[in-house]
LOTORLO-991368 format. One line per 2 residues: number of its first residue (from 1); for each residue y, z, x of C-alpha. Coordinates in Angstrom, 2 decimals. Each point is the difference from the previous one (the first is absolute). Example, Ala and Ser with C-alpha at 12.3 -4.5 7.8 and 13.67 -1.06 7.14 Angstrom:
2
1 = -4.50,7.80,12.30 | 3.44,-0.66,1.37
END
This chain:
468
1 = 73.62,12.09,56.56 | 1.24,-3.31,-0.59
3 = -2.42,-3.01,-0.94 | 1.32,-1.86,3.89
5 = -0.44,3.31,1.32 | -3.80,0.42,1.17
7 = -1.94,2.18,2.45 | -1.95,-2.65,1.85
9 = -0.59,-3.67,0.37 | -2.09,-1.71,2.41
11 = 1.87,-2.88,1.75 | 3.51,0.64,-0.85
13 = 2.57,-1.69,1.48 | 1.83,2.71,2.92
15 = 3.79,0.30,-0.15 | 1.43,0.84,2.76
17 = 3.62,1.53,0.03 | 2.23,-0.49,2.95
19 = 3.47,0.94,0.67 | 2.70,-2.62,1.06
21 = 0.90,2.64,2.74 | -3.33,-0.25,1.41
23 = -1.26,-2.89,-1.03 | 1.09,-1.78,3.40
25 = -2.10,2.10,1.96 | -2.90,0.05,-2.73
27 = -0.19,-3.93,-0.65 | -0.04,-0.54,3.95
29 = -3.43,2.14,0.67 | -1.22,-2.23,-3.42
31 = -2.49,-3.22,0.90 | 1.90,-3.21,0.39
33 = -1.02,-1.53,-3.14 | 1.90,3.11,-1.72
35 = 2.88,-0.43,2.09 | 0.58,-3.49,-0.59
37 = -0.55,0.22,-3.98 | 2.84,2.89,0.10
39 = 2.24,-2.29,2.22 | -0.28,-2.77,-2.03
41 = 0.16,1.14,-3.85 | 3.44,2.49,1.43
43 = -1.97,3.42,-0.59 | 1.55,2.80,1.88
45 = -0.73,2.97,-1.67 | 3.00,0.58,-1.86
47 = -0.24,2.41,-2.61 | -1.35,-0.74,-3.60
49 = -1.33,-3.75,1.67 | -3.56,-0.98,0.32
51 = -1.78,-2.37,1.61 | -3.39,-1.83,-1.94
53 = -2.25,-0.36,3.36 | -2.37,-2.48,-0.52
55 = -3.91,-0.46,1.94 | 1.23,-1.54,3.06
57 = -3.54,-0.32,1.23 | -3.11,1.37,-0.41
59 = -1.70,1.52,-3.44 | 3.50,-0.03,-2.03
61 = 1.42,-3.52,1.44 | 1.88,-1.60,-2.99
63 = -0.32,3.02,-2.45 | 2.74,3.38,0.18
65 = -1.23,2.25,3.01 | 2.64,2.94,-0.04
67 = 3.63,0.78,-1.26 | 2.77,0.86,2.21
69 = 2.66,2.71,-1.23 | 3.18,0.30,1.11
71 = 1.03,3.89,-0.55 | 3.44,1.62,1.15
73 = -1.18,3.06,2.52 | 0.49,2.33,-2.00
75 = -1.07,-1.38,-3.74 | 0.95,1.19,-3.20
77 = -2.28,0.02,-3.24 | 1.85,-3.40,-1.20
79 = -0.54,-1.73,3.41 | -3.33,-0.60,-0.87
81 = 0.36,-1.41,-3.40 | 0.12,-4.12,1.03
83 = -3.68,0.64,1.30 | -1.16,0.77,-3.62
85 = 2.04,-2.89,-1.49 | 0.14,-3.02,2.91
87 = -3.78,0.23,0.63 | -2.38,-2.81,-1.60
89 = -2.78,1.62,-2.07 | -2.54,1.34,1.76
91 = -1.33,3.40,1.51 | 1.63,1.33,2.96
93 = -0.41,3.27,2.31 | 2.49,1.05,2.92
95 = -1.59,-0.40,3.60 | 0.98,3.43,1.08
97 = 1.33,3.02,-1.48 | 3.10,0.96,-0.87
99 = 1.72,3.46,0.04 | -0.99,1.80,-2.91
101 = 3.24,-0.39,-1.88 | 0.31,-3.35,0.84
103 = -3.41,-0.56,-1.43 | 0.75,1.84,-3.17
105 = 3.08,-2.06,-0.28 | -1.81,-3.26,0.26
107 = -2.60,1.30,-2.53 | 2.13,0.95,-2.73
109 = 2.40,-2.77,0.42 | -2.79,-2.58,0.05
111 = -0.06,0.96,-3.91 | 3.78,0.29,-0.64
113 = 0.84,-3.42,1.84 | -3.00,-1.87,-2.43
115 = 1.88,0.68,-3.31 | 0.76,-2.44,-1.92
117 = 0.52,-0.05,-3.73 | -2.06,-2.59,-1.68
119 = -0.52,0.82,-3.90 | 1.67,-2.50,-0.71
121 = -1.42,-2.64,2.31 | -3.26,-2.10,0.18
123 = -1.09,-0.71,3.86 | -0.52,2.78,2.37
125 = 0.23,-1.07,3.12 | -2.25,2.26,1.43
127 = 1.12,2.87,3.25 | -1.20,0.54,3.37
129 = -2.38,3.48,-0.06 | 0.34,2.37,3.19
131 = -2.85,2.33,1.17 | 1.40,3.60,-0.23
133 = 1.90,0.50,3.94 | -1.82,2.99,1.84
135 = 1.87,3.34,-0.78 | 1.22,-1.09,-3.22
137 = -0.87,2.02,-3.03 | -0.95,-2.79,-2.50
139 = -0.10,2.24,-3.21 | 3.92,1.02,0.35
141 = 0.81,-3.51,1.43 | -1.53,-1.65,-3.44
143 = 1.60,3.16,-2.12 | 3.53,-0.75,1.18
145 = -0.60,-4.25,-0.56 | -1.54,0.45,-3.28
147 = 2.26,2.43,-1.77 | 3.25,-1.45,1.75
149 = -1.37,-3.34,-1.52 | -0.52,1.61,-3.61
151 = 3.60,0.81,0.29 | 0.80,-3.30,0.53
153 = -1.67,-1.67,-2.42 | 0.94,2.00,-2.87
155 = 3.54,-0.06,0.91 | -0.60,-3.84,0.62
157 = -1.44,-0.90,-3.54 | 2.81,-1.04,-2.08
159 = 1.06,2.26,-3.53 | -2.18,-2.24,-2.04
161 = -3.26,1.26,1.17 | 1.46,3.45,1.40
163 = 1.22,1.92,-2.79 | -0.46,3.50,-1.13
165 = -3.06,-0.68,-0.94 | -1.45,-2.11,2.73
167 = 1.28,2.93,2.24 | -2.00,2.02,-1.95
169 = -2.95,-2.34,0.49 | 0.61,0.50,3.88
171 = -0.29,3.37,-0.12 | -2.82,0.52,-1.80
173 = -2.12,-2.05,1.89 | 1.70,2.01,3.43
175 = -1.02,2.68,-1.93 | -3.54,-1.16,-0.89
177 = -0.62,-0.34,3.52 | 0.18,3.55,1.31
179 = -1.02,1.83,-3.31 | 3.19,1.31,-0.74
181 = 0.99,0.74,-3.44 | 3.18,-1.75,-1.72
183 = 1.85,0.59,-3.10 | 2.55,-2.83,-1.37
185 = 2.29,0.88,-2.69 | 1.16,-3.26,-1.78
187 = 2.61,-0.75,-2.51 | 1.68,2.75,-2.49
189 = -2.92,2.71,1.62 | 2.77,0.53,2.60
191 = 2.26,1.58,-2.73 | -2.63,1.82,-0.98
193 = -0.78,1.50,3.32 | 3.25,0.40,0.83
195 = 1.03,-3.02,2.27 | 2.98,-1.04,-1.88
197 = 2.17,-1.69,3.44 | -3.18,-2.53,0.49
199 = -0.07,-0.73,-3.81 | 3.55,-0.83,-0.14
201 = 0.12,-2.64,3.16 | -2.92,-1.42,-0.87
203 = -0.44,-0.67,-3.65 | 2.43,-2.79,-0.50
205 = -3.38,-2.07,1.16 | -2.64,-1.35,-1.56
207 = -2.44,1.53,2.80 | 0.27,3.58,-0.97
209 = 1.07,2.63,2.46 | -2.56,2.09,1.49
211 = -0.72,2.84,2.59 | -2.74,-0.25,2.27
213 = -1.15,3.14,1.41 | -2.98,0.06,2.39
215 = -1.80,3.21,1.25 | -3.07,0.01,3.02
217 = -0.75,3.06,2.46 | -1.18,3.03,0.25
219 = 2.03,2.35,-2.66 | 0.20,2.75,2.47
221 = 1.41,-2.38,3.11 | 3.74,-0.17,0.36
223 = 1.80,-1.74,-2.47 | 2.09,-2.79,0.53
225 = 1.54,-2.39,-2.62 | 0.99,-3.86,0.68
227 = 3.03,-1.23,-2.54 | 0.44,-4.10,-0.27
229 = 2.72,-1.83,-1.68 | -1.62,-2.60,-1.89
231 = 2.20,-1.84,-1.55 | -1.88,-3.37,-0.30
233 = 2.65,-2.14,-0.66 | 4.02,0.61,-0.23
235 = 2.85,-1.98,-1.88 | 1.97,2.71,0.39
237 = -0.35,0.82,-4.08 | 3.39,-0.62,-1.93
239 = 2.34,0.14,3.43 | -2.31,-3.01,0.76
241 = -0.40,-1.36,3.87 | 1.41,-3.14,0.83
243 = -2.32,-2.72,0.85 | -0.39,0.50,3.76
245 = -0.55,3.82,-0.46 | -2.56,-0.30,-2.48
247 = -2.00,-2.34,2.46 | -2.18,2.51,1.72
249 = 0.06,2.21,-2.77 | -4.27,-0.28,-0.02
251 = 0.27,2.61,2.76 | 1.58,2.69,-1.56
253 = -3.33,1.19,-0.68 | -0.01,0.40,4.06
255 = -0.10,3.85,-0.21 | -3.07,0.09,-2.08
257 = -1.71,-2.31,1.82 | 0.72,2.08,3.25
259 = -1.20,3.00,-1.51 | -3.49,-1.51,-1.29
261 = -0.05,-1.53,3.61 | 0.32,3.23,1.89
263 = -2.44,1.91,-3.30 | -2.65,-2.53,1.39
265 = 0.40,1.06,3.69 | -0.27,3.75,-0.80
267 = -2.56,-0.64,-1.96 | -1.95,-2.37,2.07
269 = 0.16,2.36,3.14 | -0.62,3.64,-1.88
271 = 2.76,1.51,0.69 | -0.08,3.65,-1.09
273 = 2.28,-0.07,-2.99 | 0.22,0.67,-3.75
275 = 1.49,-3.55,-0.08 | 2.06,-0.95,-3.15
277 = 1.83,-3.57,-0.48 | 2.95,-0.44,-2.90
279 = 1.07,-3.05,-0.69 | 2.46,-1.07,-2.90
281 = -0.58,-3.29,-0.86 | 2.98,-2.25,-1.80
283 = 1.39,-2.69,-0.55 | 3.97,-0.08,-0.56
285 = 0.53,-2.37,-2.55 | 2.45,-1.37,-2.25
287 = -0.20,0.75,-4.00 | 1.58,0.87,-3.04
289 = -1.92,4.06,0.90 | 1.10,-0.70,3.59
291 = 2.12,3.02,1.15 | 3.52,-0.19,0.42
293 = 3.04,0.37,2.22 | 0.97,3.75,-1.24
295 = -2.78,1.34,-1.32 | -1.31,3.32,0.45
297 = -3.98,0.25,1.31 | -2.01,3.12,0.03
299 = -2.54,0.78,2.54 | -2.99,2.10,0.33
301 = 1.75,2.84,1.56 | 2.64,0.26,-2.48
303 = 3.10,-1.38,1.87 | 1.58,-2.63,-1.84
305 = 1.31,-3.54,1.64 | 3.07,-1.89,-1.06
307 = -0.87,-3.95,1.25 | 2.68,-0.74,1.57
309 = -2.09,-3.49,1.09 | -2.93,-1.32,-1.70
311 = -0.63,-1.55,3.55 | -0.85,3.36,1.28
313 = -2.96,0.73,-1.44 | -2.43,0.76,2.82
315 = 1.54,3.48,0.48 | -0.32,0.42,-3.60
317 = -3.99,-0.22,-0.76 | -0.63,1.58,3.52
319 = 2.07,3.14,-1.50 | -3.14,0.66,-2.29
321 = -2.41,-0.66,2.47 | 1.63,1.70,2.64
323 = 0.17,3.61,-2.11 | -3.34,-0.98,-1.18
325 = -1.12,0.28,3.79 | 1.95,3.15,0.69
327 = -1.48,1.73,-3.19 | -3.28,0.92,2.13
329 = 2.07,0.81,2.86 | -2.01,-2.12,2.77
331 = 0.36,0.53,3.60 | 1.98,-3.31,0.43
333 = 1.04,-2.85,-2.57 | 1.08,-3.32,1.81
335 = 1.20,-2.64,-2.13 | 0.73,-3.81,0.76
337 = 2.25,-2.26,-2.13 | 2.00,-3.13,0.55
339 = 2.83,1.95,-1.37 | 3.40,-1.19,1.38
341 = 1.81,-2.88,1.78 | 2.22,2.96,1.98
343 = -2.68,0.70,1.63 | -0.37,-3.20,1.34
345 = 3.64,-0.77,0.86 | -0.49,3.30,2.19
347 = -3.22,-0.92,1.62 | -0.85,-3.76,-0.77
349 = -3.40,-1.16,-1.46 | -2.51,1.54,2.96
351 = 0.49,3.34,-0.19 | -0.63,2.38,-3.13
353 = 2.77,2.98,-0.13 | -1.45,3.23,-0.03
355 = 1.31,2.95,-1.81 | -1.58,3.11,-0.54
357 = 0.87,3.77,-1.09 | -2.48,1.82,2.87
359 = 1.17,-0.59,3.76 | -3.91,0.81,1.23
361 = -1.20,-3.04,-2.23 | 2.69,-2.34,0.95
363 = -1.15,0.69,3.38 | -3.36,-0.03,-0.12
365 = 0.57,-4.02,-1.68 | 2.43,-0.88,2.79
367 = -1.97,1.24,2.78 | -2.89,-2.36,-1.69
369 = 1.75,-3.03,-0.49 | 0.89,0.00,3.69
371 = -3.53,0.44,1.07 | -1.25,-2.66,-2.68
373 = 2.94,-2.64,0.58 | 0.41,-0.14,-3.67
375 = 3.87,0.70,0.00 | 2.00,2.50,-2.74
377 = 3.72,1.61,0.27 | 1.02,3.34,-1.28
379 = 3.21,-0.17,-2.06 | 2.05,3.46,-0.91
381 = -0.59,1.48,-3.53 | 3.71,0.73,-0.02
383 = 0.30,2.62,-2.49 | 3.99,-0.61,0.13
385 = -1.28,-3.18,-1.98 | -1.33,2.01,-2.89
387 = 3.03,0.13,-2.21 | -0.52,-3.87,0.02
389 = -3.04,-0.08,-1.76 | 1.04,2.61,-3.08
391 = 0.46,-1.39,-3.35 | 3.35,-0.10,-2.42
393 = -2.02,0.91,-2.75 | -3.80,0.57,1.43
395 = -0.99,1.93,2.85 | -0.38,-3.01,2.24
397 = 1.12,-3.79,0.38 | -2.57,-2.64,1.18
399 = 3.03,-1.80,1.58 | 2.65,1.35,1.50
401 = 3.34,-1.33,-0.06 | 1.31,-1.65,3.02
403 = -3.06,-0.78,1.47 | 0.40,1.55,3.49
405 = -3.04,1.94,1.63 | -2.42,-1.88,-2.56
407 = -2.63,0.33,1.86 | 0.50,4.21,0.08
409 = 0.96,0.40,-3.35 | -3.28,-1.37,-1.33
411 = -1.65,2.13,2.26 | 2.11,2.93,-1.28
413 = -0.74,-0.82,-3.15 | -3.81,-0.13,0.13
415 = -0.04,3.53,2.34 | 1.48,1.45,-3.23
417 = -3.84,-0.48,-1.63 | -2.09,0.77,2.82
419 = 0.20,3.91,-0.96 | -2.25,2.01,-2.69
421 = 1.41,1.51,-2.53 | 0.44,3.33,1.52
423 = 2.22,-1.84,2.23 | -2.61,0.16,2.88
425 = 1.06,-2.83,2.52 | -3.45,-2.30,1.09
427 = 0.57,-1.76,3.46 | 1.01,-3.72,-0.33
429 = 0.10,-3.10,1.55 | 1.60,-3.22,-1.61
431 = -0.06,-3.27,1.52 | 2.66,-2.62,-1.52
433 = -2.11,-3.08,1.53 | 0.40,-4.10,-0.39
435 = -3.58,-0.80,-0.43 | 0.49,-3.33,1.18
437 = 0.49,-2.32,3.22 | 2.87,-2.36,-0.53
439 = -1.76,-2.18,2.55 | -3.33,-0.05,2.13
441 = -0.32,1.41,3.30 | -3.31,0.51,1.90
443 = -2.13,2.05,-2.02 | 2.74,0.45,-2.87
445 = -0.61,-3.20,-2.48 | 3.17,-0.57,-2.27
447 = -0.53,1.39,-3.17 | -1.07,3.76,-0.71
449 = -0.63,2.72,2.44 | -1.09,3.31,0.73
451 = 2.68,2.20,1.62 | -0.12,3.31,1.17
453 = -3.60,0.39,-1.45 | -1.83,-0.03,3.03
455 = 2.17,2.72,1.64 | -0.04,2.30,-3.26
457 = -4.01,-0.22,0.01 | 0.38,0.76,4.03
459 = 1.78,3.20,-0.94 | -2.30,1.08,-2.90
461 = -2.97,-0.56,2.56 | 2.02,2.64,2.63
463 = 0.50,2.10,-2.88 | -3.30,0.31,-1.99
465 = -2.41,-1.40,1.61 | -3.36,-1.62,-1.17
467 = -3.56,0.86,-1.02 | -1.68,-1.73,2.25
END
């Protein structure tokens, strides 16, 4: 549960949801003083508006007595967000019960909408507190808010304070909270333990590349492995990005933030899985030892990769992590990565692109997406484009010429690494995400954002269940 969502409180200010369609009838049945107040302030129940009603007589005279809040006839989750952000600091409670799904939406969005990234500011304006609505699962609402906001915090933190070492520290804190084991392979140890692609991408920065490896849960439970791209800052390497292209590259570790947030939800809920989380964490920097266009990089799988462009580094580090994930033949591998601009051109910034080699897994994810109202869109692993990822002097090329179908070719590149040494294929889903809100909307402030994470968690709960 979030700090601003509480079980009970005496004297909480009542909130009365009203709809624009029924407001005229509703207000006609209220006391004359309330009718006069809404008429004089122009409140008519319009969705997203609220009226702070003072005590017009009696005990509450001169103080806030109740809140009227306009909602649509069939409110969406985000329609409740203005309540969490526009009310003055205080304690509030619904005056009457909502349908259970709406009560759950309000409880969850309360923590999501109140998010502010305040690490570098010196003032805290405070936040209003809500008594958990009747029928809502406070633990589930708090879990979703806490770990969505963890993703936001990690992505919003500037690269100076969120390098590979800091990302590893965040992973250690999470693992420690839930009693998970963690192994962090750093620097040249990546070479001795055969993770050469991660090393090649991250070796040019003075904060050494590393592979973060978390394991949690009953060893006999079904295996689930999450993989997240952890490029803590991406200059583009020697194929350097423009100033505009580099401005938001602190978010290029958004995939790693997602898998840490999802892992937190899984461990907190006690899913019946043996969970593994793999995060290759690097900075794609520029120095004399940076990988060059035209270089050939080896991977853990033994496939060689011709570097067509040093700015297509995410798939290179993921190749090592995905092959390690596949080596255990888990029931599913799910990866998150801020991988391609092509996915954003195709689907915009709000909708993650889903690729999968397993239609059952994809169907489960899409069904959960609809149920949780956390969008995603499946795109094709079009095998006709496989020839585009072949290298001229190596097995693969990380940046096919031409640029067409860029999100698909990136996914096809990754697909080569989700099979075992014996060629057995592992069910796999890949999310190509933005991890960033370009502007603020109700419940979704500008900046780092979790995209698809609630939907994936819902799918995993349906598949594996919880211990409680």
